C-alpha positions as CSV (number, residue, x, y, z in Angstrom):
1,M,6.5,-19.3,18.8
2,A,6.6,-17.9,15.3
3,V,5.5,-20.3,12.2
4,E,7.6,-19.4,9.4
5,Q,6.7,-20.9,5.7
6,L,8.9,-20.6,2.8
7,V,7.3,-20.8,-0.5
8,T,8.3,-20.5,-4.1
9,V,5.9,-19.1,-6.5
10,K,5.8,-18.5,-10.3
11,Q,3.6,-15.8,-12.1
12,G,-0.2,-16.9,-12.1
13,M,-0.2,-18.8,-9.0
14,Q,-2.5,-18.1,-6.0
15,P,-1.1,-19.1,-2.7
16,T,-3.4,-18.5,0.4
17,F,-1.9,-17.7,3.7
18,D,-4.4,-18.1,6.8
19,G,-7.2,-17.2,4.5
20,V,-5.6,-14.5,2.5
21,K,-5.3,-15.1,-1.2
22,V,-2.2,-13.8,-2.7
23,G,-2.4,-13.9,-6.5
24,V,0.9,-13.5,-8.4
25,V,0.0,-11.1,-11.2
26,K,3.7,-10.2,-12.4
27,I,7.4,-10.9,-11.9
28,G,9.9,-9.1,-13.8
29,I,12.0,-6.0,-13.9
30,A,10.3,-2.5,-13.1
31,D,12.6,0.7,-13.1
32,G,15.7,-1.5,-13.6
33,A,15.1,-3.7,-10.5
34,P,13.6,-7.0,-9.9
35,A,9.7,-6.6,-8.7
36,I,6.8,-8.8,-8.0
37,Q,3.0,-7.5,-8.3
38,F,0.2,-9.3,-5.9
39,W,-3.5,-9.1,-5.8
40,I,-4.0,-9.5,-2.0
41,R,-7.6,-10.8,-1.3
42,T,-9.8,-11.3,1.6
43,A,-13.5,-11.5,1.7
44,E,-13.6,-7.9,3.0
45,Q,-11.1,-6.4,0.9
46,Q,-8.6,-6.6,-2.4
47,R,-5.5,-4.6,-3.4
48,K,-2.9,-4.7,-6.0
49,Q,0.4,-3.9,-4.8
50,A,4.1,-4.2,-6.1
51,F,7.0,-5.0,-4.2
52,R,11.0,-5.3,-4.5
53,E,13.1,-8.0,-2.8
54,G,13.3,-7.7,1.2
55,Q,10.0,-5.9,1.2
56,S,7.3,-7.1,3.5
57,V,3.6,-6.7,3.9
58,T,1.4,-7.4,6.7
59,L,-1.5,-9.4,5.1
60,P,-5.0,-8.4,6.6
61,G,-5.9,-10.4,9.7
62,A,-2.9,-12.9,9.0
63,G,0.8,-12.7,9.5
64,L,3.6,-11.0,7.7
65,L,4.6,-11.9,4.1
66,T,8.4,-11.1,2.9
67,I,9.6,-11.2,-0.5
68,T,12.8,-13.0,0.0
69,S,14.3,-13.2,-3.6
70,I,13.0,-12.3,-7.4
71,Q,14.2,-14.3,-10.2
72,P,12.9,-12.6,-13.5
73,A,12.7,-14.7,-16.5
74,D,16.0,-15.1,-18.4
75,G,14.8,-16.6,-21.7
76,S,15.0,-20.3,-20.6
77,T,13.9,-20.1,-17.0
78,A,10.3,-18.9,-16.0
79,A,10.4,-16.1,-13.5
80,S,9.9,-17.1,-9.9
81,A,10.1,-15.7,-6.4
82,T,10.7,-16.8,-2.7
83,L,8.3,-15.6,-0.2
84,T,8.5,-16.2,3.6
85,Y,5.4,-16.0,5.5
86,D,5.8,-15.4,9.4
87,A,2.2,-16.5,10.9
88,G,3.7,-15.2,14.1
89,H,3.0,-11.7,13.0
90,V,-0.8,-11.9,13.2
91,T,-2.6,-8.5,12.8
92,D,-6.3,-7.6,13.2
């Protein structure tokens, strides 16, 4: 049975999903569309990667992280994003 976790993040946060640390580097607009940039880190590897709403990434040795929504800052509200983590898609 798949276990999904819904998480709201802001720039600077570093949630951990099954041992994989996902640092939120930047949330904003890139090439005219909302985007989010992560540092994805495990003990063995790290990489910086940018995503758009609706995209997913398989976390190394863990599950599937989907960028559900991105809300760039609007002047009075800080930027945030909603992520869905599915531990049922475990990879090696």
